[in-house]
N, C-alpha and C positions, 0 to 999 in steps of 0.2 A: 504494500500500500504506500502510495506517495505521501510524503510529508510536505505540506504546503503552508505558506504564510503570505500575507499581504502587507507590504510596507507602505505607509502613507506619509509621503514627504510634503513639502510646502509649495512646490511648483504650481503655477496657476492653472495648469492643464486639469487639475482635479475638479475645477468648476464644470468641465464637460461631464464628468461623472456625476456630480451633484445634480446637474440639470436633467440627468437621465436616471434618477432614483438610486444613486450609488449606495447609500447607507442601507436601504432595504434590500438591495440586490446582494450585498455581501454580509448581511446580518447572520451571525452565528459562525462566521469564518474566523480563522486566527488572524487578527489584525494588529499590527504594531504601529503605534503612533510615534512619529519622529517630531521632536520639538513641540510646536504648538498645535498639531493636528487634533489632539485630544479635546481641546477647548470647544470645538465645533462639532464633534462627533455626538450623535444622539444617544450613544451608549458607551460603556467603558471599553477602552482598548484592551487587547490581551496583554500587551506590554507597552511601556513608555521608554523611549530612548533619547538620550541627549549626549553631547560631548563638551559643550562650553560651560565653564563655571558661572559665567554671567547668566546663562539660562537658569541654572539652579537658583542663583541669588534672587532673580526676578520672579521666580515661580515656586519658591520653596513651599509655601502653604499648599499650593495645588498638588505638588508632588507628594507631600505628606498625606493629603487627602486620598489621592489615587492609591497609595500604598496601603492605607487603612482599609480600603475597599477591595484589597486583594490583587491589585495590579502590580506586577513586578517592575521595578525601575532599574534600568541598565544605563551605565555611563562610562565614559572614558575615565581612567584613573587620574585623579588630581589630588595632590597633597593638600590643597586648600579644603577639600571636603573632609579631611581627617580631623580638622579642628572644630567641626560643628556636628550637629546631630545628623549624621548621614549613614548610619548603620543600615538603614532600610534600602540603600542603594547598592546594587552589585556593580563593582568597578572592575575594569579590565585594562591590562597593559595594552598599549597601542604602538604602532610604528607607522611611519610615512613612506618608507622605502618600498618601491615596487618590486618586491620579491614575494613569490607565493610558494608555499611548501605544502600544497595539497589541501584537502577539504578542511583540515583542522585550522586553517587560516593562520599562516605565519607562525608555526610552532617553533618556539625557541626555549628549550627546556630551562627551568622546570615548568614554566607557565606559557600559555598561548598568548601571542601578541596579535591583536586584531589590526588589520590594515585599515587606516582611516583616510588614505589618499594624501597626496602632497599638500592639499589645502586643509586637511584635518576635518573632513565633512561628516556630519551625522549620517548622511546617506551611505557613505562607504562603511562607517562603523557598524551600522545596523545590518547591512548586507553581509559583511564579513562575519558578524555574529550568527546570522541565520545559517550561513554556509558551514561555519564551525560546528553548529549544533545539528547538522545533518539534514536540513531542509533541502529537498531536491527539486521543488517547484516554487519559485519565488516571483511574485508579481510586484512591480514597482509602480507606485502611483505618485505623481508629483515629482518625479525624477527628471526635471527638465534641464538642469544645469543652466539656469538663467532663462532668458526670453529670446525671441527670434530677432530682436533688434537691440542694439546697444543704446538706443534712445528711449526704449520702453521701460518706464518706471513701475508699471503694473506687473510686479514680479511674482507675488504669492497669492494663493487662492483665498487666504483669510485676512489679507492686509486691510481690506475695507470693512471687515466685520469686527475685529477686535484690536485693542491697543497692543502693539508688539514692540519690544525693545530688542532690536537686532540690526547689526550693521548691513546685513544682506537684503532686508526687506525694503523694496523701493529703490534699490541701488543696483542697476544692471552691470555696473563696472566691476562688481565682484567676480563676474564670470566672463567679462569681455575685456580685451585689450583693444580699445578703440573699435574698429570694425571687424575684429577677429575674435572668435571664441578662444579662450585660454587653452593652451596645450594640455593643461591638467585634466581636461575632459577625457583624455586617453587613459587616465588611471583606471577607469572601469574595464579596460581591456584585460587587466590582470585576472579577472574572474573567468575569463574564457579558458583558462588553464585547468579548471576544475572539471573532472570527468563526471558524466551522468548527472548533470545539473541543467535545469531549464530556468532561465530568467527571462521574464517578459516585461518590456517597458510599455506601460499602458499610457502612451502619449505619442501621438503622431508628430508632434511638433518639437519633441525633445532634442536637445543638442547632443545627447548621449547616443552614439550609434553602435555601441558594443553589442547590444542585445536586440532581438526581434521586437519591432514596435507593433502593437496591436491596438485596435479601437476599444472603447468601453463595451460596445456590443459584443465584440469577440471575447473580451474578458468575462463578461457575464455568462456567456454561453459555456466557456471553459469551466467556470466555477460551478455552474449548474450541472453540467455533464459529469464532472468529478463527484459531485454530491450524490448523483444517482447511482454511480458505480460503487460507492463506498457502503 
């Protein structure tokens, strides 16, 4: 039986899903919230992931609340977290070098080091964690790596819905060098080295070209068909 999860990032392509009944279509599936996605989900995520200490600082009460309701919290290891009440967060060593040593995601004894990409992205962190834990079908939502134009400041699906403290929200230059997408987008190519793994990018406009891109309707059909076969 396949082990499947859905990772919900912040790219504005998620709006296409929301307008086509996304939350109802994937209700009951294993859904990981990356950064702020949990704030607008109509139910609890299966997990909550983040990498930046500032995200923790700005959303500490929310994270405590999620944990109290049984949502596991996963984060990049940070010494700052050790000086506060962060025992409810499972922390992981990470690396930014593009070296992949199999499904266990950059194993360097005695502990696994999760690849977070050259830019230290929560998208890479969460994807590396899912692979390390043996998921073999992974759907990426909101993995846009920026927008389709370096002048487009409408970058995230939730930026007009909630107040967000983030250097990336509304700032296309995080992913663009003037008129060219940053070369770091190729960091995602490292995952192609993992055998027996299917990663689908549910965004036809994503700047990440490492994985097959599928529409939301194709995504819903795959999820539905998989549910019938299980």
